[in-house]
C-alpha positions as CSV (number, residue, x, y, z in Angstrom):
1,X,-1.7,-112.1,-87.5
2,X,-4.4,-110.2,-86.3
3,X,-3.6,-106.5,-85.6
4,X,-3.5,-105.7,-81.8
5,X,-6.2,-103.1,-82.0
6,X,-8.8,-106.0,-83.3
7,X,-7.6,-108.3,-80.6
8,X,-9.9,-108.9,-77.5
9,X,-7.9,-107.6,-74.6
10,X,-8.8,-106.1,-71.2
11,X,-10.2,-102.8,-71.1
12,X,-8.1,-100.8,-68.8
13,X,-11.0,-98.4,-67.9
14,X,-13.4,-101.3,-67.0
15,X,-10.8,-102.8,-64.7
16,X,-10.4,-99.5,-63.0
17,X,-14.0,-98.5,-62.6
18,X,-15.1,-101.8,-61.4
19,X,-11.6,-102.7,-59.4
20,X,-11.4,-106.1,-61.3
21,X,-8.8,-107.7,-63.0
22,X,-9.3,-109.9,-66.2
23,X,-9.6,-113.6,-65.7
24,X,-9.1,-115.9,-68.5
25,X,-11.4,-118.9,-68.2
26,X,-10.4,-122.0,-70.3
27,X,-13.1,-124.3,-71.4
28,X,-12.2,-128.0,-72.9
29,X,-14.7,-129.3,-75.4
30,X,-15.5,-133.1,-75.5
31,X,-13.7,-133.3,-78.8
32,X,-10.7,-131.6,-77.3
33,X,-10.7,-134.0,-74.3
34,X,-11.0,-137.2,-76.6
35,X,-8.1,-135.9,-79.0
36,X,-5.7,-135.0,-76.0
37,X,-6.2,-138.4,-74.6
38,X,-4.8,-139.9,-77.9
39,X,-1.5,-137.7,-77.8
40,X,1.7,-139.1,-76.6
41,X,2.9,-137.8,-73.3
42,X,5.3,-135.7,-74.7
43,X,2.5,-133.7,-76.8
44,X,0.3,-133.7,-73.7
45,X,3.1,-131.9,-71.8
46,X,3.4,-129.6,-74.7
47,X,-0.3,-129.0,-74.9
48,X,-0.4,-128.2,-71.2
49,X,2.4,-125.7,-71.5
50,X,0.4,-123.9,-74.1
51,X,-2.5,-123.9,-71.7
52,X,-0.7,-122.3,-69.1
53,X,0.6,-119.8,-71.6
54,X,-3.2,-119.1,-72.6
55,X,-4.1,-118.6,-68.9
56,X,-1.0,-116.3,-68.6
57,X,-2.6,-114.1,-71.4
58,X,-0.7,-115.3,-74.6
59,X,-3.8,-115.6,-76.6
60,X,-2.7,-114.1,-79.7
61,X,1.1,-114.8,-79.4
62,X,3.6,-117.3,-78.4
63,X,4.2,-117.6,-74.6
64,X,7.2,-118.9,-73.1
65,X,6.4,-122.4,-74.6
66,X,6.4,-121.3,-78.1
67,X,3.7,-122.3,-80.5
68,X,4.0,-120.5,-83.8
69,X,0.6,-118.9,-83.0
70,X,-1.7,-118.3,-85.9
71,X,-5.0,-116.4,-86.4
72,X,-7.4,-118.3,-88.4
73,X,-9.4,-115.7,-90.1
74,X,-11.5,-118.2,-92.1
75,X,-13.0,-119.5,-88.7
76,X,-13.4,-116.2,-87.0
77,X,-16.1,-113.7,-86.7
78,X,-14.3,-110.3,-86.2
79,X,-16.6,-108.9,-83.4
80,X,-17.8,-112.0,-82.1
81,X,-14.9,-114.7,-81.6
82,X,-11.3,-115.1,-82.8
83,X,-10.0,-118.8,-83.8
84,X,-6.5,-119.4,-83.3
85,X,-3.9,-122.3,-83.2
86,X,-0.6,-123.3,-81.7
87,X,1.7,-125.8,-83.4
88,X,2.1,-129.1,-81.2
89,X,4.0,-131.0,-83.9
90,X,4.4,-131.2,-87.7
91,X,1.0,-132.5,-88.0
92,X,-1.1,-131.4,-85.0
93,X,-2.3,-128.1,-84.0
94,X,-4.1,-126.8,-80.7
95,X,-7.2,-124.9,-81.9
96,X,-8.9,-122.5,-79.6
97,X,-11.6,-119.9,-79.9
98,X,-11.2,-116.4,-78.1
99,X,-14.3,-114.6,-76.7
100,X,-14.6,-110.9,-75.8
101,X,-14.2,-110.2,-72.2
102,X,-17.5,-109.8,-70.2
103,X,-18.3,-108.0,-67.1
104,X,-21.1,-109.5,-65.0
105,X,-22.1,-110.2,-61.6
106,X,-21.7,-113.8,-60.3
107,X,-24.3,-115.6,-58.2
108,X,-22.5,-114.4,-54.9
109,X,-23.0,-110.8,-55.9
110,X,-19.2,-110.4,-57.1
111,X,-18.3,-108.3,-60.2
112,X,-16.3,-110.2,-62.4
113,X,-14.5,-109.7,-65.6
114,X,-14.0,-112.9,-67.5
115,X,-12.6,-113.7,-71.1
116,X,-13.7,-117.2,-72.1
117,X,-11.3,-119.4,-74.3
118,X,-12.6,-122.6,-75.7
119,X,-10.2,-125.5,-76.6
120,X,-11.8,-127.2,-79.4
121,X,-9.2,-129.6,-80.8
């Protein structure tokens, strides 16, 4: 498990200063989509529940759907991205990469605070 002080989380000072809330943006890779399509419906349901948990902020811990969440240090770069996984069944795990939150101005001129999560497999 990655210690809480090393996890990528919202900075309350940024949220207050810019009057924004952290948004979690989930991106699905081509590989993820291909592998997802091969799972049984019960597993697809579980994966969708894990995705909802991730969107609700359960990046480093189990959400209501469980998952036995693991931090994969071997595939992570401490200050750049964190790779984690959640258990789908006895063989398969949902693997995903968490990036640090970024504050930026979108094309419409709105200030946004977004954390990207990429579902890889």
